[in-house]
MARLUM-857148 format. One line per field, with one value per residue (C-alpha): residue number from 1; residue in three letters; x negated, y negated, z. Coordinates in Angstrom, 3 decimals, m for minus. Layout:
N
i: NUM  ...
aa: ALA  ...
c1: X  ...
c2: Y  ...
c3: Z  ...
This chain:
420
i: 1  2  3  4  5  6  7  8  9  10  11  12  13  14  15  16  17  18  19  20  21  22  23  24  25  26  27  28  29  30  31  32  33  34  35  36  37  38  39  40  41  42  43  44  45  46  47  48  49  50  51  52  53  54  55  56  57  58  59  60  61  62  63  64  65  66  67  68  69  70  71  72  73  74  75  76  77  78  79  80  81  82  83  84  85  86  87  88  89  90  91  92  93  94  95  96  97  98  99  100  101  102  103  104  105  106  107  108  109  110  111  112  113  114  115  116  117  118  119  120  121  122  123  124  125  126  127  128  129  130  131  132  133  134  135  136  137  138  139  140  141  142  143  144  145  146  147  148  149  150  151  152  153  154  155  156  157  158  159  160  161  162  163  164  165  166  167  168  169  170  171  172  173  174  175  176  177  178  179  180  181  182  183  184  185  186  187  188  189  190  191  192  193  194  195  196  197  198  199  200  201  202  203  204  205  206  207  208  209  210  211  212  213  214  215  216  217  218  219  220  221  222  223  224  225  226  227  228  229  230  231  232  233  234  235  236  237  238  239  240  241  242  243  244  245  246  247  248  249  250  251  252  253  254  255  256  257  258  259  260  261  262  263  264  265  266  267  268  269  270  271  272  273  274  275  276  277  278  279  280  281  282  283  284  285  286  287  288  289  290  291  292  293  294  295  296  297  298  299  300  301  302  303  304  305  306  307  308  309  310  311  312  313  314  315  316  317  318  319  320  321  322  323  324  325  326  327  328  329  330  331  332  333  334  335  336  337  338  339  340  341  342  343  344  345  346  347  348  349  350  351  352  353  354  355  356  357  358  359  360  361  362  363  364  365  366  367  368  369  370  371  372  373  374  375  376  377  378  379  380  381  382  383  384  385  386  387  388  389  390  391  392  393  394  395  396  397  398  399  400  401  402  403  404  405  406  407  408  409  410  411  412  413  414  415  416  417  418  419  420
aa: MET  ILE  ASP  PRO  GLU  ASP  ALA  LYS  GLY  LEU  ARG  ASP  ASP  LEU  LEU  ALA  VAL  LEU  SER  GLU  ASP  ALA  HIS  ASN  THR  GLN  ARG  LEU  LEU  ALA  ARG  MET  ASP  ALA  ILE  THR  ARG  GLU  SER  GLY  VAL  GLY  ALA  HIS  ALA  ALA  LEU  LEU  LEU  ILE  LEU  THR  HIS  LEU  ALA  PHE  GLU  GLU  HIS  GLU  ALA  ARG  ARG  HIS  TRP  GLU  ALA  VAL  LEU  ALA  HIS  ARG  ASP  GLU  LEU  SER  LYS  ARG  VAL  GLY  ARG  ASP  ILE  GLY  VAL  ARG  VAL  ALA  VAL  LEU  ASP  TYR  PHE  MET  ASN  ILE  ASN  ARG  GLN  LEU  VAL  GLN  PRO  ALA  LEU  ILE  ASP  ILE  GLU  MET  LEU  GLU  SER  THR  ALA  ARG  ASP  ALA  THR  ARG  ASP  LYS  LEU  THR  GLY  LEU  ILE  ASN  ASP  VAL  VAL  PHE  HIS  SER  SER  LEU  GLN  HIS  GLU  LEU  ARG  ARG  ALA  ARG  ARG  TYR  SER  GLN  LYS  THR  ALA  LEU  VAL  LEU  LEU  ASP  ILE  ASP  ASP  PHE  GLU  LYS  VAL  ASN  GLU  GLN  VAL  GLY  VAL  LEU  VAL  GLY  ASP  ARG  LEU  LEU  LYS  GLU  ALA  SER  ILE  LEU  CYS  SER  ASN  ASN  ILE  ARG  ASP  ILE  ASP  ILE  ALA  ALA  ARG  PRO  GLY  SER  ASP  GLU  PHE  ALA  LEU  LEU  LEU  PRO  GLU  THR  ASP  ARG  ASN  GLY  ALA  ILE  LEU  VAL  ALA  GLU  ARG  VAL  ARG  ARG  GLU  PHE  GLU  SER  PHE  PHE  ALA  GLY  ARG  GLU  SER  ALA  GLY  ARG  THR  ILE  GLU  LEU  THR  VAL  SER  ILE  GLY  VAL  ALA  CYS  TYR  PRO  GLU  ASP  ALA  SER  THR  PRO  GLU  ARG  LEU  LEU  GLU  GLY  ALA  ALA  GLN  ALA  LEU  TYR  GLN  ALA  LYS  ALA  SER  GLY  ARG  ASN  CYS  VAL  GLN  MET  PHE  HIS  PRO  GLU  ARG  ARG  ARG  PHE  LEU  ARG  PHE  GLU  LEU  GLU  PRO  GLY  LEU  PHE  GLU  VAL  GLU  VAL  VAL  GLU  GLY  MET  GLU  THR  THR  SER  ALA  SER  PRO  ARG  ASN  LEU  SER  ARG  ASN  GLY  ILE  LEU  PHE  ALA  SER  PRO  GLU  ALA  LEU  GLN  LEU  GLY  GLU  LYS  ILE  GLU  ILE  ARG  LEU  ALA  ARG  ALA  ALA  VAL  GLY  ASP  ALA  ASP  ALA  ARG  SER  LEU  ARG  VAL  ARG  GLY  GLN  VAL  VAL  ARG  VAL  GLU  GLU  LEU  PRO  ARG  PRO  LEU  ALA  VAL  GLY  ALA  GLU  SER  ASP  PRO  ILE  GLY  ALA  GLY  ALA  LEU  ALA  GLU  ASP  ARG  PHE  GLU  ILE  GLY  MET  ALA  PHE  ASP  LEU  ASP  TRP  THR  GLY  GLY  THR  ASP  ASP  LEU  LEU  ASP  PHE  LEU  GLU  LYS  ALA  ARG  SER  ARG  ALA  VAL  GLY  PRO  ALA  PRO
c1: 128.143  132.046  133.810  137.099  138.994  137.734  139.161  142.552  142.962  142.199  144.639  147.999  146.083  143.654  146.514  148.327  145.449  145.127  148.897  148.681  145.378  144.590  144.868  142.206  138.987  137.151  140.306  140.548  136.743  136.999  140.004  137.891  134.939  137.490  138.790  135.091  134.192  137.459  137.230  134.028  134.191  133.169  136.579  134.869  133.523  137.050  138.999  136.963  137.139  141.083  141.219  138.382  137.246  133.889  131.541  129.565  127.248  129.155  126.301  126.640  130.354  130.432  128.514  130.683  133.577  132.135  131.308  135.067  136.592  134.357  134.935  138.620  138.268  136.556  139.169  141.882  140.591  140.400  143.746  145.283  146.779  145.953  145.137  144.958  142.723  143.146  142.895  139.996  138.497  139.120  137.443  134.440  133.630  134.859  132.907  130.346  129.472  130.708  130.756  134.456  134.479  137.650  139.887  143.170  146.069  148.514  150.692  149.097  152.373  152.933  149.209  149.471  152.595  150.917  148.083  150.388  151.825  148.396  147.802  150.957  151.686  154.733  156.658  156.834  155.107  152.278  148.970  147.343  143.850  141.761  142.868  142.971  139.238  138.356  140.386  138.848  135.298  136.677  138.127  134.962  133.087  135.174  135.243  131.008  131.117  133.314  132.513  135.963  137.417  139.273  140.897  141.784  144.854  145.494  148.829  149.535  153.097  153.110  153.831  155.229  154.296  156.459  159.320  158.933  159.575  162.466  164.492  162.989  160.932  163.809  164.429  160.856  160.478  162.876  161.700  158.082  159.859  161.375  158.289  156.920  159.225  158.653  154.734  155.571  158.065  155.649  153.010  152.259  152.043  148.269  148.247  147.735  149.598  148.589  149.248  145.854  147.579  150.622  151.369  149.254  149.166  147.017  147.157  144.375  144.693  142.463  141.464  142.842  140.944  141.023  143.777  145.983  145.293  146.785  149.729  150.257  150.088  151.810  154.781  154.614  154.325  157.417  159.463  158.687  159.884  163.222  163.996  163.667  165.622  168.389  168.036  169.677  169.437  171.649  172.105  168.501  167.271  164.346  162.504  159.647  156.522  153.458  149.856  147.677  143.952  142.546  138.888  137.895  135.050  132.239  132.723  133.192  131.397  129.833  130.728  133.835  132.770  131.795  134.995  136.794  135.415  135.934  139.577  139.630  137.877  140.326  143.398  141.818  141.683  145.402  146.366  144.399  145.937  149.485  150.326  152.761  150.294  147.487  143.904  141.279  138.059  135.220  131.910  132.485  135.870  137.879  141.410  143.718  144.373  142.583  143.090  140.133  142.157  141.046  139.609  142.034  145.124  146.518  147.010  148.137  149.787  150.088  153.576  153.982  151.227  149.800  150.209  150.972  148.095  146.987  144.164  142.073  142.814  139.720  140.780  144.124  145.063  148.400  147.915  146.485  144.686  141.395  141.631  139.516  140.925  139.867  141.255  140.936  143.437  143.494  142.761  146.169  148.430  151.142  151.738  153.495  151.918  153.416  151.494  152.350  150.696  148.470  149.850  150.267  153.472  155.478  158.980  159.419  156.001  156.709  155.733  156.076  156.382  154.797  154.270  151.604  148.747  145.247  142.858  139.778  138.224  134.856  133.284  131.805  128.397  128.388  126.472  123.652  123.826  121.600  118.393  119.358  116.944  117.736  121.160  123.660  126.675  124.760  126.277  127.459  128.578  132.094  133.134  137.213  137.270  135.379  136.840  137.277  140.951  141.772  145.422  147.080  150.696  153.731  155.112  158.682  159.303  162.236  160.800  157.164  154.633  156.899  157.717  154.045  153.109  155.957  155.008  151.382  152.436  154.666  152.290  149.535  151.916  152.654  148.707  147.612  150.445  152.299  151.206  149.887
c2: 78.818  78.439  76.247  78.032  74.613  74.155  77.274  76.837  73.736  75.305  78.976  77.749  77.137  80.209  82.506  81.373  81.887  85.581  86.113  84.544  85.411  89.092  90.882  88.731  89.028  86.107  83.716  84.255  83.701  80.504  78.964  79.880  77.950  74.837  74.763  74.685  71.781  69.771  70.517  70.450  73.613  77.176  78.940  82.452  82.062  80.454  83.230  85.947  84.437  84.236  87.999  89.830  86.915  87.457  84.271  83.875  81.229  80.362  82.384  85.260  85.105  85.003  88.012  89.944  88.745  89.994  93.489  93.614  92.903  95.573  97.786  97.296  98.178  101.359  102.676  101.524  103.858  106.845  106.848  105.587  102.245  99.226  99.494  95.352  92.767  93.262  96.957  96.758  94.016  96.374  99.585  97.443  95.795  99.520  102.144  100.124  96.951  98.101  95.295  95.961  98.961  98.687  96.326  95.112  95.792  92.688  90.769  87.216  85.304  87.125  86.395  82.945  82.406  83.881  81.786  78.647  79.152  79.377  76.090  74.299  72.414  74.365  71.470  69.235  71.182  68.612  70.115  71.001  69.485  72.274  71.789  68.365  68.100  70.659  68.680  65.371  67.182  68.522  64.918  62.892  65.527  64.964  60.973  61.136  63.576  61.321  57.925  57.235  55.719  57.320  55.761  57.307  56.013  57.222  56.523  56.754  56.271  53.688  54.483  58.114  59.585  57.251  57.825  61.748  61.377  59.285  61.396  64.920  66.922  68.156  64.719  63.985  66.685  65.401  62.008  63.349  65.544  62.057  60.440  63.300  62.770  59.093  59.342  62.063  59.877  57.178  58.673  60.246  63.823  63.764  62.589  64.388  64.116  65.521  65.718  66.188  65.441  65.369  61.997  60.997  61.279  61.035  60.053  61.036  58.747  60.150  57.411  54.607  51.204  48.795  46.779  50.118  51.453  48.412  47.973  52.024  51.718  48.136  50.145  52.805  50.669  48.831  51.631  53.017  49.934  49.766  53.441  53.580  49.954  50.514  54.003  55.260  58.852  59.470  55.746  55.140  52.782  54.314  51.647  53.719  51.459  52.789  51.490  52.098  52.122  52.317  52.929  53.682  55.455  54.348  50.991  51.850  55.352  57.821  61.250  62.355  62.048  58.432  57.953  59.084  56.972  54.036  54.717  55.409  52.371  50.369  52.317  51.352  47.358  48.141  49.114  46.579  43.866  44.506  47.601  47.806  46.249  48.022  47.014  47.810  48.670  46.323  45.747  42.089  43.214  40.753  40.520  40.148  42.147  40.591  41.457  40.873  39.588  41.335  38.454  37.306  39.029  36.300  32.512  29.997  26.549  23.779  22.625  19.926  18.050  16.839  16.474  20.300  21.612  25.494  26.946  30.092  32.651  33.980  35.530  35.812  37.406  37.642  34.241  32.136  31.763  30.705  28.878  26.954  23.851  20.760  18.155  17.920  18.009  16.400  18.415  19.027  18.045  20.416  21.764  24.355  27.012  29.529  32.587  34.533  36.967  35.886  34.998  38.357  37.894  39.397  37.888  39.918  38.358  38.117  35.134  33.933  30.391  29.648  26.817  25.957  23.536  22.733  23.429  23.586  21.575  21.986  20.623  23.389  23.359  22.376  24.666  23.576  24.053  26.485  24.455  21.736  21.742  18.032  17.575  18.930  18.439  19.628  19.181  23.058  23.204  24.137  21.684  23.090  24.030  21.454  22.218  25.210  25.018  26.829  27.007  28.390  29.694  28.427  32.278  30.903  30.753  33.045  36.670  35.923  38.240  41.199  38.917  38.373  42.133  43.243  40.563  42.214  45.670  45.014  42.941  45.079  48.153  46.446  45.552  49.060  51.482  53.005  51.789  54.778
c3: m7.796  m8.259  m5.880  m4.613  m4.838  m8.379  m9.356  m7.669  m9.764  m12.789  m11.791  m13.836  m17.190  m16.985  m16.071  m18.733  m21.374  m19.995  m20.610  m24.062  m25.228  m23.381  m26.624  m28.687  m27.255  m29.277  m29.088  m24.970  m24.863  m26.776  m25.184  m21.779  m23.290  m24.244  m20.499  m19.589  m21.595  m20.855  m17.170  m16.311  m14.323  m15.386  m16.467  m16.852  m13.289  m12.012  m13.500  m11.835  m8.635  m8.845  m9.853  m7.856  m5.384  m6.613  m7.078  m10.074  m11.840  m15.213  m17.134  m15.515  m14.974  m18.958  m19.485  m17.125  m19.026  m22.591  m20.725  m18.938  m22.697  m24.450  m21.425  m21.966  m25.732  m24.940  m22.569  m24.316  m27.358  m24.839  m23.517  m26.628  m25.708  m24.414  m20.460  m20.384  m19.107  m15.307  m15.133  m17.209  m14.761  m11.604  m13.374  m14.400  m11.273  m8.910  m11.393  m13.519  m11.789  m8.256  m6.655  m5.754  m3.099  m1.336  m3.674  m2.254  m5.214  m4.754  m7.007  m7.318  m6.789  m3.589  m2.563  m3.414  m1.658  1.795  0.941  0.524  4.088  5.644  4.147  4.922  8.381  9.422  10.537  8.252  4.933  4.297  4.010  7.112  8.456  7.086  3.961  3.626  4.443  1.775  m0.515  0.391  m0.412  m3.339  m4.582  m3.927  m5.793  m8.483  m8.483  m8.220  m11.327  m13.460  m11.992  m10.756  m7.411  m4.677  m1.715  2.169  3.902  7.219  9.144  12.936  14.120  16.728  20.343  19.280  22.417  24.408  21.756  22.057  25.913  25.388  22.828  23.504  21.367  18.971  17.648  17.832  15.397  12.952  13.292  11.990  9.041  8.226  8.226  6.094  3.468  3.569  2.791  m0.082  m1.761  m2.041  m3.735  m7.197  m8.208  m8.010  m4.500  m1.733  1.798  4.758  8.549  10.134  13.569  15.910  15.053  12.113  8.598  5.491  1.842  m0.606  m3.498  m6.617  m9.285  m6.979  m6.023  m3.202  m4.464  m5.779  m2.139  m0.276  m2.527  m1.690  2.055  2.237  0.240  2.844  5.864  4.874  3.944  7.504  9.373  6.770  7.105  10.671  11.584  13.866  14.403  17.390  19.056  22.413  22.890  22.593  19.841  17.780  15.305  14.491  12.781  11.487  11.574  8.571  8.006  4.328  3.292  m0.507  m2.323  m3.534  m2.080  1.455  1.839  m0.351  1.760  3.235  6.480  6.017  4.502  7.164  9.657  7.614  7.539  11.481  12.036  9.903  11.635  15.117  13.774  12.719  16.370  17.863  15.917  17.104  15.191  12.084  9.604  7.087  7.554  5.024  6.108  5.519  7.532  8.284  10.009  7.950  9.846  6.821  3.613  0.501  m3.258  m5.922  m8.820  m12.126  m14.190  m16.902  m15.059  m13.383  m13.734  m11.211  m12.315  m9.672  m10.524  m7.045  m5.669  m8.497  m12.674  m13.740  m14.727  m14.921  m12.787  m12.527  m9.464  m7.822  m4.510  m2.765  0.571  2.054  3.823  1.193  m2.281  m3.649  m7.355  m9.311  m10.788  m13.214  m10.905  m7.045  m4.366  m1.044  2.373  4.115  1.322  0.522  m2.841  m4.600  m7.207  m9.488  m9.737  m12.979  m15.159  m17.776  m20.906  m23.214  m25.033  m22.871  m22.478  m18.977  m17.357  m13.834  m11.315  m7.914  m6.864  m3.257  m1.168  1.203  2.367  1.233  3.227  1.243  m1.634  m2.911  m6.391  m8.126  m9.853  m13.324  m15.718  m17.545  m21.435  m23.361  m23.602  m21.575  m18.373  m17.064  m18.129  m15.668  m18.028  m21.496  m24.656  m24.627  m21.187  m19.896  m17.251  m16.925  m13.645  m11.644  m8.273  m5.879  m4.081  m0.953  m0.187  2.999  2.318  4.016  4.582  5.810  1.948  0.895  0.901  2.027  2.160  0.896  m2.422  m2.706  m2.169  m4.730  m7.216  m7.232  m7.469  m10.574  m12.104  m11.760  m12.943  m16.068  m16.490  m16.134  m15.963  m12.837  m9.744  m7.566
């Protein structure tokens, strides 16, 4: 059976087809068949749901459409003019199929304007809690169908109740409106911003992996901190910050309920960690953000602490980096590295220099050559990266964590398109 959210997603395309092809039966049906193939949603069932609010399986809906179009031709001959598809639909379902008993005649734009008002939070204009949960279910179904990733970001304004008591409800409402604008301005057109609670916001990010979700969440957090820094009202300082929890499908959960639970748990951890921070849901309750670096996208060059050499980054957090190196370093040694996009012939490739201390040195196992059972080196073995080095960042360098996050976002954007 057709899902209302699926039909809603195709509304504009279907009504456009109906306007363009209403006088050409075969073309109309062919265009709707094409939309069905491209979207994976039954276009015939979707259009009937939009026009009549009757839900059918797609094969049944197509039979009804063929009957409706034949009925239009017959009625048009009787009255001597084309009666149009909508009138044919109405007469067919009232007098032939008889599934409509008391239809309400109303302009679609007026109807959907009223429907939009019922789906939006009156104060902020973001979608409300009911529509948010429906959208989450719909997006996970779509992600499952096309094997895509989806991220959920939950935001809670820190100590907002106290702020509301200090400045009053009117000022508090204005702050919530400004907060909703900050959320909306930092997401893409395909993303969804919602207000599921009084001082809570949610961002639904389709086609977004864990790294992309963290970057979006950190961008929003910094926007909040920067925008509300030094704000005053009636002589009182207002410096709003936000705590954020992030969870992703399918890594963290396979259902809407579990995904919400994961993001809520991460949000709770962010609150418990001192607020004004982002936490990623993880069963092991990791304290800090961690980025899995795409193989071949980044490279590390040690420029101070030993002879300049290139290395391969493995894992990155806001506090340090793990990389494989052909040479060993000493525990406690102070070093400087250059983190950069891997060579891609791009003159604008960005890089970032960071300083820190070596906190881990481990020799990597050396692979066996093909056919070599006892020789750990082997004639065909690759032994370029012999050591795994862990470096803890000195976060007092200019820019600190913000520079690191900016670099990652810009590098990722250049590699895979605009950041979410």
